[in-house]
C-alpha positions, 0 to 999 in steps of 0.5 A: 805663301797663300795656297788655295784649294777647291774642294771636290769636283771643282778645279783645284787652285793656289794663288801665291802672292808676295806678301801679307797684303795680298794673303789678308785680301783674298782670305776676306774674299774667301769669307765674304763670298763663301767660295769653296776653297781651303787656305793654309794657315801660314802668312807670307812673307815678301818674296821675290819674283822667282821664289813665286814662280818656283812655288807656282811650279812646285803647286802644279807639280802637286797637282793644281789644276790652276796657279794664280801669281799675284805680284806687284810691279813697282819694284821692278819698274825701276830696276831694268835689269830684274825687269829684264830677268822677270820678263823672260822667267815669265815667258818661259813659265806661261809655256807651262800650262796652268800658271798665270801672272796677276800684276799690279803696277805700282801695287795692289793697293790701286786696286783697292783705290779704283772702288773709290774713285767718283770718276776714271783717272790714269794718275800715274803712281810710281810706287806704294808710298804714293798710293797710300794717302790717296787710299787713306783718304777712303780707308782710314789707317790703312796700312801694310801691317799684320795689326791693321789686316787682322781688325778689318776685312780688306774685300769686305770693306772695299765692298761695302764702302766702295763700288767693285763694279767702277773699280773693275770698269776703270781697270779694264780702262787703265789696261786698255790704255797701257796696251795702246800707248806702251808706257812702261810706267803706266798704271793698271792692275789685273786684280780684276781678271782674277776675280772674274776666273775665281766667279767661273769656277 
């Protein structure tokens, strides 16, 4: 799992994600924007949300001021029992000050794709496999693999070739539509909210 801790007088922050994509995205973010936090070297494997919540609680106990759990929602969207369990665990965890959930439906790649859209779209993608070919039109060869992530800087590429301000605008619209419609399959991403919080520190 990824642990990010700010130095000196800043608040200490842990960002916990379920896979390689999140780790490499936030690592390239740290390098590009020169954020003052340390990232432990171990790379994560895809983890169950229960493990992520357990680790988040552990990080709080270790003294981190803020912990962000970053996860994809596609798997839970198609499993009512797992989604119910997640909602209950999330409700209990949110009562614990300092732990925040950052979700993307279906996956974090939706956030990446938003960087390249010329006009706003609320097209529904049900899983990563549906987002992937659309993202590859703008990010040639993109795939969830250690080999690919090692040869590219995710954050750097997205901001040089795409438009983060547009991505933020579109992400806000998607969240607003989700809240207004209550559509359980509505696509959305909260990564922009996390970036905003990091930039406040």
